[in-house]
Each structure stands twice: as C-alpha cells, then as structure tokens.
C-alpha positions as CSV (number, residue, x, y, z in Angstrom):
1,M,-37.9,10.3,-4.4
2,Q,-37.5,7.3,-6.7
3,S,-35.0,9.3,-8.9
4,S,-33.0,10.3,-5.8
5,K,-32.8,6.6,-4.7
6,S,-31.7,5.5,-8.1
7,S,-29.1,8.2,-8.3
8,L,-27.8,7.2,-4.9
9,A,-27.6,3.6,-6.0
10,A,-25.7,4.5,-9.2
11,L,-23.2,6.7,-7.3
12,T,-22.7,3.9,-4.7
13,L,-22.1,1.4,-7.5
14,G,-19.6,3.8,-9.1
15,A,-17.8,4.3,-5.8
16,I,-17.5,0.5,-5.4
17,G,-15.6,0.4,-8.8
18,V,-13.5,3.5,-8.6
19,V,-12.9,4.2,-4.9
20,Y,-12.5,0.6,-3.6
21,G,-11.0,-1.2,-6.5
22,D,-7.5,-0.8,-5.1
23,I,-8.2,-1.8,-1.5
24,G,-10.4,-4.6,-2.8
25,T,-7.4,-6.3,-4.5
26,S,-5.3,-6.2,-1.3
27,V,-6.6,-9.6,-0.4
28,L,-4.4,-11.0,-3.1
29,Y,-1.2,-10.4,-1.2
30,A,-1.6,-8.9,2.3
31,V,-2.0,-12.2,4.3
32,K,0.6,-13.9,2.1
33,E,3.2,-11.3,2.8
34,V,2.6,-11.2,6.6
35,F,3.1,-14.9,7.0
36,G,5.6,-15.2,4.2
37,S,8.0,-12.8,5.8
38,G,9.2,-15.5,8.1
39,H,8.9,-13.3,11.2
40,V,5.6,-14.7,12.5
41,P,5.7,-18.2,14.1
42,F,3.0,-20.2,12.4
43,T,0.6,-21.1,15.3
44,P,-3.2,-20.9,15.6
45,D,-3.0,-18.2,18.2
46,N,-0.8,-16.1,15.9
47,I,-3.3,-16.6,13.0
48,Y,-6.0,-15.2,15.3
49,G,-3.7,-12.3,16.3
50,I,-2.8,-11.3,12.8
51,L,-6.4,-11.5,11.6
52,S,-7.4,-9.3,14.5
53,I,-4.7,-6.8,13.6
54,F,-5.9,-6.7,10.0
55,F,-9.5,-6.2,11.1
56,W,-8.7,-3.3,13.5
57,T,-6.3,-1.7,11.0
58,L,-9.2,-1.6,8.5
59,T,-11.5,-0.3,11.3
60,V,-9.2,2.4,12.7
61,I,-7.5,3.7,9.5
62,V,-10.2,3.3,6.9
63,S,-13.5,3.3,8.8
64,L,-12.7,5.8,11.6
65,K,-10.0,8.0,10.1
66,Y,-11.0,8.4,6.5
67,V,-14.7,7.5,6.3
68,V,-15.8,9.2,9.6
69,L,-13.3,12.1,10.0
70,V,-11.3,13.0,6.9
71,L,-14.4,12.9,4.6
72,R,-15.8,15.7,6.6
73,A,-13.0,18.0,5.5
74,D,-14.4,18.7,2.0
75,N,-13.2,21.8,0.1
76,N,-16.4,23.0,-1.6
77,G,-17.4,19.3,-2.1
78,E,-13.9,18.3,-3.3
79,G,-11.4,16.0,-1.6
80,G,-7.9,14.7,-2.0
81,L,-4.5,15.9,-0.7
82,I,-4.6,19.0,-3.0
83,A,-8.0,20.0,-1.6
84,M,-6.8,19.3,2.0
85,L,-3.7,21.4,1.3
86,A,-5.8,24.3,0.1
87,L,-8.0,24.1,3.2
88,A,-5.0,24.0,5.5
89,S,-3.1,26.8,3.8
90,Q,-6.2,29.0,3.9
91,A,-6.8,28.2,7.5
92,V,-3.3,29.5,8.5
93,K,-3.1,32.3,5.9
94,D,-2.4,34.8,8.8
95,K,0.6,32.8,9.7
96,P,2.9,33.1,6.6
97,R,5.8,31.0,7.9
98,L,3.5,28.1,9.0
99,R,1.6,28.4,5.7
100,K,4.9,28.1,3.7
101,V,5.9,25.0,5.7
102,L,2.4,23.4,5.2
103,L,2.5,24.1,1.5
104,A,5.9,22.4,1.2
105,V,4.7,19.4,3.2
106,G,1.5,19.1,1.2
107,I,3.3,19.3,-2.1
108,F,5.8,16.7,-1.0
109,G,2.8,14.5,-0.1
110,T,1.4,15.1,-3.6
111,S,4.7,14.1,-5.1
112,L,4.7,10.8,-3.1
113,F,1.4,10.0,-4.9
114,Y,3.3,9.4,-8.0
115,G,5.6,6.9,-6.2
116,D,2.6,5.1,-4.9
117,G,1.1,5.3,-8.4
118,V,4.0,3.2,-9.7
119,I,4.1,0.5,-7.0
120,T,0.3,-0.1,-6.7
121,P,-0.5,-1.1,-10.3
122,A,2.7,-3.2,-10.5
123,I,2.0,-5.2,-7.3
124,S,-1.7,-5.5,-8.0
125,V,-1.5,-6.8,-11.6
126,L,1.6,-9.0,-10.8
127,S,-0.1,-10.6,-7.8
128,A,-3.2,-11.4,-9.9
129,V,-1.2,-13.0,-12.7
130,E,0.9,-15.0,-10.2
131,G,-2.3,-16.9,-9.6
132,L,-1.3,-18.9,-12.7
133,E,1.6,-20.4,-10.6
134,V,-1.1,-22.0,-8.4
135,V,-2.8,-23.5,-11.5
136,S,0.6,-25.0,-12.6
137,P,4.2,-24.3,-11.7
138,H,5.0,-24.4,-15.5
139,F,3.2,-21.0,-15.8
140,K,5.9,-19.2,-13.7
141,Q,8.0,-18.2,-16.7
142,Y,5.0,-16.5,-18.3
143,V,4.0,-14.3,-15.2
144,I,6.2,-11.3,-15.9
145,P,5.7,-11.2,-19.7
146,L,1.9,-11.5,-19.2
147,T,2.0,-8.8,-16.5
148,L,3.8,-6.4,-18.9
149,V,1.4,-7.2,-21.7
150,V,-1.6,-6.4,-19.5
151,L,0.0,-3.2,-18.3
152,F,0.9,-2.1,-21.8
153,C,-2.7,-2.7,-23.0
154,L,-3.9,-0.7,-20.1
155,F,-1.8,2.3,-20.8
156,V,-2.1,2.3,-24.6
157,V,-5.9,2.6,-24.3
158,Q,-5.8,5.7,-22.0
159,K,-5.8,8.1,-24.9
160,R,-9.3,6.8,-25.9
161,G,-10.7,7.7,-22.5
162,T,-12.7,5.6,-20.1
163,S,-16.3,6.8,-20.9
164,G,-17.0,3.6,-22.8
165,I,-15.7,1.1,-20.4
166,G,-16.1,3.1,-17.2
167,K,-19.7,2.0,-16.8
168,F,-18.5,-1.6,-16.3
169,F,-16.1,-0.7,-13.4
170,G,-18.8,-0.7,-10.7
171,P,-20.5,-4.0,-11.7
172,V,-17.3,-5.8,-12.3
173,T,-15.8,-4.7,-8.9
174,L,-19.1,-5.5,-7.2
175,I,-18.9,-9.1,-8.6
176,W,-15.3,-9.2,-7.4
177,F,-16.3,-8.2,-3.8
178,L,-19.1,-10.8,-3.9
179,T,-16.6,-13.4,-5.2
180,I,-14.1,-12.8,-2.4
181,A,-16.9,-12.8,0.2
182,V,-18.2,-16.2,-1.0
183,L,-14.6,-17.6,-1.0
184,G,-14.2,-16.4,2.6
185,V,-17.6,-17.8,3.7
186,S,-16.9,-21.2,2.2
187,H,-13.9,-21.6,4.5
188,I,-15.3,-19.8,7.5
189,V,-18.2,-22.4,7.8
190,T,-15.5,-25.1,8.3
191,H,-13.9,-23.1,11.2
192,P,-16.5,-20.6,12.4
193,E,-14.5,-20.0,15.5
194,I,-12.2,-17.9,13.4
195,L,-14.7,-15.0,13.7
196,W,-13.6,-14.6,17.3
197,A,-10.5,-12.8,15.8
198,M,-12.7,-9.7,15.6
199,S,-12.2,-9.3,19.3
200,P,-9.4,-6.7,19.8
201,H,-7.9,-8.9,22.7
202,H,-6.4,-11.2,20.1
203,A,-4.5,-8.3,18.5
204,L,-3.5,-6.9,21.8
205,G,-2.4,-10.3,23.0
206,F,-0.2,-10.8,20.0
207,M,1.4,-7.4,20.3
208,W,2.0,-8.0,24.0
209,A,3.6,-11.4,23.4
210,H,5.6,-10.3,20.3
211,P,6.3,-6.6,20.5
212,G,9.3,-6.7,18.2
213,I,7.6,-8.9,15.6
214,S,4.5,-6.7,15.8
215,F,6.4,-3.6,14.9
216,I,8.2,-5.3,12.0
217,I,5.1,-6.8,10.5
218,L,3.3,-3.5,10.4
219,G,5.2,-3.0,7.1
220,A,3.2,-5.9,5.7
221,V,-0.1,-5.3,7.5
222,V,-0.3,-1.9,5.8
223,L,-0.9,-3.7,2.5
224,C,-4.5,-4.3,3.6
225,V,-5.2,-0.5,3.4
226,T,-3.8,0.0,-0.1
227,G,-5.8,2.7,-1.8
228,A,-7.3,4.2,1.4
229,E,-6.4,7.7,0.2
230,A,-8.7,7.1,-2.7
231,L,-11.6,7.4,-0.3
232,Y,-10.9,11.1,0.2
233,A,-9.5,11.8,-3.3
234,D,-12.8,10.7,-5.0
235,L,-15.0,12.7,-2.7
236,G,-15.9,15.2,-5.4
237,H,-16.9,12.5,-7.9
238,F,-19.3,10.6,-5.6
239,G,-20.0,12.5,-2.4
240,K,-19.8,11.3,1.2
241,R,-22.9,9.2,1.5
242,P,-22.3,6.9,-1.5
243,I,-18.6,6.4,-0.4
244,R,-19.7,5.5,3.1
245,L,-22.5,3.2,1.9
246,A,-20.1,1.4,-0.4
247,W,-17.6,0.9,2.4
248,F,-19.9,-0.3,5.2
249,G,-22.3,-2.1,2.9
250,V,-20.0,-3.9,0.5
251,A,-16.2,-3.4,0.7
252,M,-15.6,-3.7,4.5
253,P,-17.8,-6.9,4.9
254,A,-16.3,-8.5,1.8
255,L,-12.7,-7.8,2.9
256,T,-13.4,-9.0,6.4
257,L,-15.0,-12.3,5.3
258,N,-12.2,-13.0,2.8
259,Y,-9.4,-12.3,5.3
260,F,-11.1,-14.5,7.9
261,G,-11.7,-17.1,5.3
262,Q,-7.9,-17.1,4.5
263,G,-7.3,-17.5,8.3
264,A,-9.7,-20.5,8.4
265,L,-7.9,-22.1,5.5
266,L,-4.5,-21.6,7.2
267,L,-5.9,-23.3,10.3
268,A,-6.9,-26.3,8.2
269,E,-4.0,-26.3,5.7
270,P,-0.8,-24.6,6.9
271,E,0.9,-25.3,3.6
272,A,-1.5,-22.9,1.9
273,V,0.5,-20.0,3.3
274,K,2.5,-19.7,0.0
275,N,-0.6,-18.2,-1.6
276,P,-3.7,-18.4,0.7
277,F,-6.0,-16.4,-1.5
278,F,-5.8,-18.5,-4.7
279,M,-5.6,-21.7,-2.7
280,M,-9.0,-20.9,-1.2
281,A,-10.6,-21.7,-4.6
282,P,-11.4,-25.2,-5.8
283,D,-9.3,-26.4,-8.8
284,W,-12.1,-25.8,-11.3
285,A,-12.4,-22.1,-10.3
286,L,-8.7,-21.2,-10.4
287,V,-8.4,-20.0,-13.9
288,P,-11.7,-18.0,-13.8
289,L,-10.5,-16.5,-10.5
290,V,-7.1,-15.5,-12.0
291,V,-9.0,-13.8,-14.9
292,M,-11.4,-12.1,-12.5
293,A,-8.5,-10.9,-10.3
294,T,-6.7,-9.5,-13.3
295,L,-9.8,-7.6,-14.3
296,A,-10.2,-6.2,-10.8
297,T,-6.5,-5.1,-10.6
298,V,-6.8,-3.5,-14.0
299,I,-9.8,-1.5,-12.8
300,A,-7.9,-0.6,-9.6
301,S,-4.9,0.6,-11.7
302,Q,-7.2,2.5,-14.1
303,A,-8.6,4.5,-11.2
304,L,-5.1,5.4,-10.0
305,I,-3.9,6.4,-13.5
306,T,-7.0,8.6,-13.9
307,G,-6.2,10.1,-10.5
308,A,-2.6,10.8,-11.6
309,F,-4.0,12.8,-14.6
310,S,-6.4,14.8,-12.3
311,V,-3.7,15.5,-9.7
312,T,-1.2,16.7,-12.3
313,K,-3.8,19.1,-13.8
314,Q,-4.5,20.5,-10.3
315,V,-0.8,20.9,-9.5
316,I,-0.3,22.7,-12.9
317,Q,-3.0,25.2,-12.0
318,L,-1.6,25.8,-8.6
319,G,1.7,26.8,-10.3
320,Y,3.9,23.9,-9.3
321,L,4.4,22.3,-12.7
322,P,4.7,23.8,-16.2
323,R,1.8,23.5,-18.7
324,L,1.6,20.1,-20.2
325,N,-0.3,18.8,-23.2
326,I,-3.7,17.9,-21.8
327,L,-6.2,16.1,-24.1
328,H,-9.9,15.8,-23.3
329,T,-11.3,12.3,-24.0
330,S,-14.9,13.2,-23.5
331,V,-17.1,15.9,-25.0
332,R,-19.5,15.7,-22.1
333,D,-17.3,15.2,-19.0
334,T,-14.5,17.8,-18.8
335,G,-13.0,15.8,-16.0
336,Q,-11.9,13.0,-18.3
337,I,-8.5,14.0,-19.5
338,Y,-5.4,12.3,-20.9
339,I,-1.8,13.6,-20.3
340,P,0.6,11.8,-22.6
341,L,3.7,12.6,-20.6
342,V,2.3,11.4,-17.3
343,N,0.8,8.3,-18.9
344,W,4.0,7.0,-20.5
345,G,6.2,8.3,-17.6
346,L,4.1,6.1,-15.3
347,F,4.3,3.2,-17.7
348,V,8.1,3.3,-17.9
349,A,8.4,3.5,-14.1
350,I,6.0,0.6,-13.6
351,V,7.8,-1.6,-16.1
352,L,11.1,-0.8,-14.3
353,A,9.4,-1.8,-11.0
354,V,8.1,-5.1,-12.5
355,V,11.4,-6.0,-14.1
356,M,13.6,-5.0,-11.1
357,F,11.5,-6.6,-8.4
358,R,10.1,-9.5,-10.4
359,S,7.5,-10.7,-7.9
360,S,4.7,-9.3,-5.8
361,S,6.6,-10.3,-2.6
362,N,9.6,-8.2,-3.6
363,L,7.3,-5.3,-4.6
364,A,5.6,-5.6,-1.2
365,A,9.0,-4.6,0.3
366,A,8.9,-1.4,-1.9
367,Y,5.3,-0.6,-0.9
368,G,4.4,1.2,2.2
369,I,6.8,4.1,2.9
370,A,5.2,6.5,0.4
371,V,1.6,5.7,1.3
372,T,2.1,5.7,5.1
373,L,4.0,9.0,4.8
374,D,1.0,10.4,2.8
375,M,-1.3,9.1,5.5
376,L,0.8,10.9,8.1
377,I,0.7,14.1,6.1
378,T,-3.1,13.9,5.6
379,T,-3.5,13.5,9.4
380,T,-1.2,16.5,10.0
381,L,-3.0,18.8,7.6
382,T,-6.4,17.6,9.1
383,F,-5.3,18.9,12.5
384,F,-4.7,22.4,11.1
385,V,-8.0,22.4,9.2
386,I,-10.1,21.5,12.2
387,R,-8.1,23.7,14.6
388,Y,-7.7,26.9,12.6
389,G,-10.2,26.5,9.8
390,W,-13.1,25.1,11.8
391,G,-12.0,26.7,15.1
392,Y,-12.5,23.6,17.3
393,P,-10.8,23.6,20.8
394,L,-7.2,22.6,20.9
395,A,-7.8,19.6,23.2
396,L,-10.5,18.2,20.9
397,C,-8.3,18.6,17.8
398,I,-5.5,16.8,19.5
399,A,-7.8,14.0,20.6
400,A,-9.4,13.7,17.2
401,T,-6.1,13.5,15.2
402,G,-3.6,12.4,17.9
403,C,-4.6,8.7,17.9
404,F,-4.5,8.5,14.1
405,F,-1.1,10.4,14.1
406,V,0.4,7.8,16.5
407,V,-1.0,4.9,14.4
408,D,0.2,6.4,11.1
409,L,3.6,7.1,12.7
410,A,3.9,3.5,13.8
411,F,3.2,2.2,10.3
412,F,5.6,4.7,8.8
413,T,8.5,3.9,11.1
414,S,7.9,0.2,10.6
415,N,8.0,0.6,6.8
416,L,11.3,2.5,7.1
417,L,12.8,-0.9,7.9
418,K,12.1,-1.8,4.2
419,L,14.0,1.3,2.9
420,F,16.9,-0.6,1.5
421,Q,14.8,-3.6,0.4
422,G,12.9,-1.5,-2.1
423,G,11.3,1.3,-0.2
424,W,13.8,3.7,-1.8
425,F,12.2,3.3,-5.2
426,P,8.9,5.1,-4.6
427,L,10.7,7.6,-2.4
428,M,13.1,8.3,-5.2
429,I,10.3,8.9,-7.7
430,G,8.4,11.1,-5.2
431,G,11.5,13.0,-4.3
432,G,12.3,13.6,-8.0
433,V,8.8,14.9,-8.7
434,F,9.0,17.2,-5.6
435,V,12.3,18.7,-6.8
436,L,10.7,19.4,-10.2
437,M,7.6,21.0,-8.5
438,M,9.6,23.3,-6.1
439,T,12.1,24.2,-8.8
440,W,9.3,25.3,-11.2
441,K,7.5,27.2,-8.4
442,E,10.6,29.1,-7.3
443,G,11.7,29.7,-10.9
444,R,8.3,31.2,-11.8
445,R,8.6,33.4,-8.7
446,L,12.0,34.7,-9.8
447,L,10.8,35.1,-13.3
448,N,7.8,37.1,-12.3
449,E,9.9,39.4,-10.1
450,K,12.2,40.0,-13.1
451,L,9.2,40.7,-15.4
452,R,7.7,43.1,-12.9
453,A,11.0,44.9,-12.5
454,D,11.3,45.4,-16.3
455,A,7.6,45.8,-17.0
456,I,6.2,48.9,-18.8
457,D,3.1,50.3,-17.2
458,L,0.1,49.5,-19.4
459,K,-2.0,52.6,-18.8
460,G,0.9,55.0,-19.3
461,F,2.0,53.1,-22.5
462,L,-1.6,53.3,-23.9
463,E,-1.8,57.0,-23.2
464,S,1.4,57.6,-25.1
465,V,0.4,55.3,-28.0
466,F,-2.9,57.1,-28.5
467,L,-1.3,60.6,-28.6
468,S,-0.4,59.5,-32.2
469,P,-2.4,56.3,-32.7
470,P,-1.4,53.7,-35.2
471,T,-3.8,52.4,-37.9
472,R,-6.7,50.6,-36.3
473,V,-7.9,47.4,-38.0
474,D,-11.2,45.6,-37.5
475,G,-11.4,42.7,-35.0
476,T,-10.4,42.0,-31.4
477,A,-6.9,41.3,-30.2
478,V,-6.5,39.3,-27.0
479,F,-3.0,39.6,-25.4
480,L,-2.2,37.1,-22.7
481,T,0.0,38.5,-20.0
482,A,1.3,37.0,-16.7
483,E,0.9,40.3,-14.8
484,P,-2.1,42.6,-15.0
485,G,-1.1,46.2,-15.7
486,A,2.0,45.4,-17.7
487,V,2.5,45.8,-21.4
488,P,2.8,42.3,-22.9
489,N,5.8,41.6,-25.2
490,A,3.4,40.2,-27.9
491,M,1.8,43.7,-28.2
492,L,5.2,45.4,-28.5
493,H,6.1,42.9,-31.3
494,N,2.8,43.5,-33.0
495,L,3.2,47.3,-33.0
496,K,6.8,47.1,-34.1
497,H,6.4,44.7,-37.0
498,N,2.8,45.3,-38.1
499,K,2.4,48.9,-37.1
500,V,-1.3,48.4,-36.5
501,L,-3.7,48.1,-33.5
502,H,-6.9,46.2,-33.5
503,R,-10.3,47.9,-33.0
504,Q,-10.7,46.2,-29.6
505,N,-7.8,45.1,-27.4
506,L,-8.1,42.8,-24.3
507,F,-5.2,42.3,-21.9
508,V,-6.0,39.0,-20.2
509,T,-4.4,37.6,-17.1
510,V,-5.3,34.1,-15.7
511,H,-5.4,33.9,-11.9
512,N,-5.5,30.4,-10.4
513,H,-6.8,30.1,-6.8
514,E,-6.3,27.6,-4.0
515,V,-10.0,26.6,-4.1
516,P,-11.5,23.8,-6.3
517,W,-14.1,25.8,-8.1
518,I,-14.7,29.4,-9.1
519,G,-18.3,30.0,-10.3
520,L,-19.2,31.8,-13.5
521,D,-20.5,34.7,-11.5
522,K,-16.9,35.3,-10.2
523,R,-15.1,34.3,-13.4
524,L,-14.1,37.8,-14.7
525,N,-12.8,41.1,-13.4
526,V,-13.0,43.8,-16.1
527,E,-11.4,47.2,-16.0
528,P,-11.9,49.7,-19.0
529,L,-8.7,51.3,-20.1
530,G,-10.2,53.6,-22.7
531,H,-9.9,53.6,-26.5
532,D,-11.7,50.2,-26.6
533,C,-9.1,48.6,-24.5
534,W,-9.8,46.5,-21.4
535,Q,-7.9,44.8,-18.6
536,V,-9.4,41.4,-17.9
537,V,-8.5,39.0,-15.1
538,V,-9.9,35.5,-15.4
539,H,-10.3,33.4,-12.3
540,Y,-10.1,29.6,-12.0
541,G,-10.0,27.1,-9.2
542,F,-7.7,24.1,-9.4
543,K,-10.5,21.9,-10.5
544,N,-11.9,24.3,-13.2
545,D,-11.1,23.6,-16.8
546,P,-9.3,26.8,-18.2
547,D,-11.0,28.0,-21.3
548,I,-10.3,31.6,-22.3
549,P,-12.6,31.9,-25.3
550,S,-15.5,30.5,-23.3
551,A,-14.7,32.9,-20.4
552,L,-14.5,36.0,-22.7
553,R,-17.9,35.3,-24.1
554,Q,-19.2,36.6,-20.8
555,L,-18.1,40.1,-21.8
556,R,-21.2,40.4,-24.0
557,G,-23.3,43.3,-22.8
558,R,-20.4,44.8,-20.9
559,G,-19.2,47.1,-23.7
560,C,-17.1,44.5,-25.4
561,D,-18.4,41.8,-27.7
562,V,-15.8,39.1,-28.6
563,E,-16.7,37.5,-31.9
564,P,-14.8,34.2,-32.4
565,M,-14.3,34.8,-36.2
566,T,-12.7,38.2,-35.8
567,T,-10.7,37.6,-32.6
568,S,-6.9,37.0,-32.6
569,Y,-5.0,35.7,-29.7
570,F,-1.4,36.8,-29.0
571,L,1.0,35.3,-26.4
572,S,4.7,35.6,-26.1
573,R,7.2,32.8,-25.4
574,D,10.2,34.1,-23.5
575,T,13.7,32.5,-23.5
576,I,15.1,31.9,-20.0
577,I,18.9,32.4,-19.5
578,P,20.1,31.0,-16.2
579,T,22.5,33.3,-14.3
580,I,24.6,32.7,-11.2
581,G,23.4,34.3,-8.0
582,S,19.7,34.4,-8.9
583,G,18.5,32.7,-5.7
584,M,18.6,29.1,-6.9
585,A,21.5,26.6,-7.2
586,P,23.0,26.7,-10.7
587,W,21.7,23.1,-11.5
588,R,18.2,24.2,-10.5
589,E,18.4,27.3,-12.7
590,K,19.3,25.1,-15.7
591,L,16.6,22.7,-14.8
592,F,14.0,25.5,-14.7
593,A,15.2,26.9,-18.0
594,Q,14.9,23.5,-19.6
595,M,11.4,22.9,-18.1
596,H,10.4,26.3,-19.4
597,H,11.7,25.5,-22.8
598,N,10.0,22.1,-23.0
599,A,6.6,23.2,-21.6
600,S,3.6,23.1,-23.8
601,G,2.3,26.5,-24.8
602,A,-0.7,28.2,-23.2
603,A,-2.7,27.9,-26.4
604,D,-3.6,24.2,-25.8
605,F,-3.8,24.5,-22.0
606,L,-6.2,27.5,-22.2
607,H,-8.2,26.1,-25.1
608,L,-7.1,28.9,-27.4
609,P,-8.0,28.4,-31.1
610,N,-5.5,27.1,-33.6
611,N,-4.9,30.6,-35.1
612,A,-3.4,31.9,-31.8
613,V,-0.2,33.7,-32.6
614,V,2.8,32.8,-30.4
615,E,5.3,35.7,-30.5
616,L,9.0,35.2,-29.6
617,G,9.4,37.0,-26.4
618,S,12.5,38.5,-24.7
619,K,15.5,36.7,-23.4
620,I,15.2,36.9,-19.7
621,E,18.0,36.3,-17.2
622,I,17.2,34.8,-13.9
C-alpha cells in the first residue's frame, strides 16, 4: 500500500513537470496579450470579464474536455492524436470511405503538431527572457541573442538524452507553480473581491456587452490553454489518475491564483498592463523570477521536443514517413530517443520564428490557428470513437462532443483573423509536413503495387531452386522483404553472385499495426517452407521499438535457432525512377523518389547488426 502511494506521488510529480510545464508558462504572456491587443477598453468591469473568460476557458477546455472526457479514450493505455486516430479508424473500419477521410484528417492534425512545436518554445522562452526588460530597459537589446543562446543549448544537449536531468523536471515545475501561486495570492489579498470573477456571469456579461470584441480576443485567450493537448499525449507515460491529480491539485489552482493576482494588480496599477506577470514581483525578486521562468520554459520546450521525437517515430511505423536515423539515449528506457533530423529541423524553424517575429507579442499573433485546429480535430475524432467504437447512443455522443466542438470552432475561427499577422507560419510548416507524409504514403502504395505485380512467388521459386540445389553454407540468412510470399531481390543477388545458399533461410516481413502495442505472444507468425526455410512475419504496434534480432530469438524451440554469431542479414535498396502517369503529380513523384533515396536504411531502424548486407536492388519505375 505504501509503495502504491509513493508510486502515485512520483507519477503525479512527473506529470506536473512533463504534462503541465507548457500550460504553466502561459501566465507569462496570456493576460498581457489580451489587454495589450488594444481591443479591450481598460475598465474594472472588463478586467473581471476577461478573468472570468480565462477561468471558464480553463474549466471547459482543459478540465471538462481533456481531463474528464478525452482521457477516457485511451488506446491500450496510450494517448495522443496518433492513438486517437488509430481508435477512430478502427471504429469505422467497416466504412472505408469515412475511414480514409478520418485518416487524412488525423494525419493533418499530426502535421500541425510540428507547427505548434515551433511556435510554443519560441514564444515561451522569448517571453521569459523579456522579463529582463522589466528589470531594466537597457536589457532589451540582449533579449533575442539570449533567447537564441538558450534555445541552442537546449537543442544541442538533446543527443545526450534527458535521463539525467529529467528527474528535476517535476520538482522544478512544482516550485514554479508554487511561485506563481504565491505571486497571485500576494496581490489577491489587496483586492480579494477579484475572486468574484470566478462567477460565469462576468464572462457572459462581457460577451453580451462586447460581442465583437469577445470574438476577436478569443485569439489571445487561447494562449491560456497552450499545451492542453499534452494532457492526452502523455497518458501512456503517467496514466489518468496522476494527470488528473496534478491538474486539479496543483496546476489549475496555481494558474487560477496567478491570473486573478494579475487582475488584482491591474485594478491597483493599470500601467502594469505592459507586462503584468513580471510586475507582480517586488524589485528584489525580478532577476530570480526571470531565471526561474527561463528554467520553466526550457522544461516546457523539452517536453515538446521529446514529444516531436515520439510522434515522428509513431508516424514512421504507421507508414507516413520514411525511416529516419533514430538514436536511443537510454539503455533502460526504450522510449528515450533522439532523431537528429527532427531536432535540428525544429531548431532552424524556431530560430526563424524568433528572428522574424522578434517579440512574444508578435509570436502570439502566430500562435493559435494550429493548436485550435488540432483541438477541433481531437473533438471530431472523439465523436467517432465514442459513437462507433464504444457504441453510445447518437444523442449522447452529440451532447458529449457538440459543446466542445462549438467552443473549439469559435476559438479556431477567431484565430483565423490572425492568419496574415503570423498565423500562416505554423500552418505553412504543418502543411509542408502533411504533403511529405501523404506523398510518402501514396508513393509506398504505388511502389508496393509495382513490386507485387513484378514479384516472383517464393514457394514456387524455392521448389525450382531445390530441384538442383546450390552449395549450402553454414549459418542463417535473414532476408528482409516488404511483401510476404515474394522472392526478395537480395536473395536473387546472393544466388547470382555467390552461388551459395545458407543452411537456414528466413524471409522476414515487418507488419506495423494501428495499435500502440503488440505483445510478445503475438510478435511472430511463422510458416515452414521446407528445406530449412521459413516465412516469418513480425508484428509491431506504433509504440513498439522494432528490433528484428530480438524478435527472431523467439524462434528457439520452433525448429529454427537463430545464433547471432552465425546469422547474416540481407536487405535490398531499390532505386525509384519517377514516371509520368503513375497516379501522382510529377513533382510528387520526384519528391517521393528523393525521399526514398535519402531515407535511412532499415538496418538502423530495425536494430540490425553492423554486418547487415545492403544489396543494390532493382530500378523500379512508378
């Protein structure tokens, strides 16, 4: 019992650091951007109205939608848009047209994650460093250089992993939440009446009196829920109960107290509107608060970068991106990975964002479209999960998701007003990633069709080979092939050039599924082909870590013992030649061919040993 309590406490502390680091730093800029927009007349009644809108936005979107409803839609304990997409696609698998549309929508939402992944670290770190301007206006010229230095240090240490510093994320973020709560309370005590802003009538009154302004400022109000998607994405790491305890016990109270503290400060000192968060602190605490805020934003950015690595790996295994070089940064935790291309691609895009927009206020104009569209997609997919996957009545499903859909749609349409002020930037990144994903998926489909059309039947080929068998050599040959039952090009090259056949031959196909995990008991399907040859299909979920040598060790006792020292791995690398009329636009054919050429080999991705032989394959026209 004591062990269970300590484990729950540890998971809750971890959730505070990883899940809520992003939303915890929204206090740095959310109130400032709403009042700094110039749309809201600066009156006490409006301060009450805006704070009430903040409180109920947190309540409806985070507490009710994500914490209460969406967290229930776990996919074998896993969460996130990929997991939700898998649930929704399985729920409508008997409706192929609808399933195809949902897959495209879900993948587009996943692509938008990368756009959000650029804006969020940029605005968070930049807003923290901008606290130096409150210390002294002379520091303004150093804000952007210091921001870039902090971001560079953050990205350069990614290859070392986070196992060493990760244990500090929870405690540091907990201190941050306690700090912002204390700051809020210190001002609330001077104007305790500000707590009446919790009443929804203040929000409703503001919207009734200023309907146009209310719609416009939703684009800034959404800043208070930055990182809300992380609630669901990190479900598999921490579980529902720790995430809920961390929200209702720490994050939500601390955020509420700080926002209301900022409101109390604005009632007393209207000039504090230029940066209400940092002006809450006494002069002696400003520099420590800037340092603390920078640490908090770095932790929030770290969680997002780690999420980008994880999402990329899942998308690769679902077949929407080519294999990339994935490095494991921990010998104990297979989930800790580092993808160089994603790491430095994000860094370059974030530097562009900081240099182009130059302030957190300008970046706030770019933030919102991608994340609100993701929220809208999550709500849509949730409807199909609870309607077709869980079988709930239609009226109940509409009632459960309809309110959230209307709220998400209002935030999204409001953020569309910022499209030309910077909202185009994350959309451009997300759209570019979406084109890459769909091009790779469609190109692989066309390639597989071509391979199947030209394939030689494996069983018939082996029968003809063993009529006059070549010389057999000791050891095991593992031939990786995209399609089971087809002769791999690597085997044809081996017979042609070496004129020998190994004592044992395994024809291995990797099959990735739209579920997070495939257990070891369902890892292999084995079919004997005779003459010490076997067809092996290896099954993985999108969260599993592909490891072919480890999977093949399960063949022991099934008539085929794979000894590492005497096993050779063969795989072919085909050359793609784009042709007109293949089913894709010519520019997409060339893009797919280039992606195929630049993709990392299967050897690293599937954990094959260094002696794996990559044979030059055929030139294939698509």
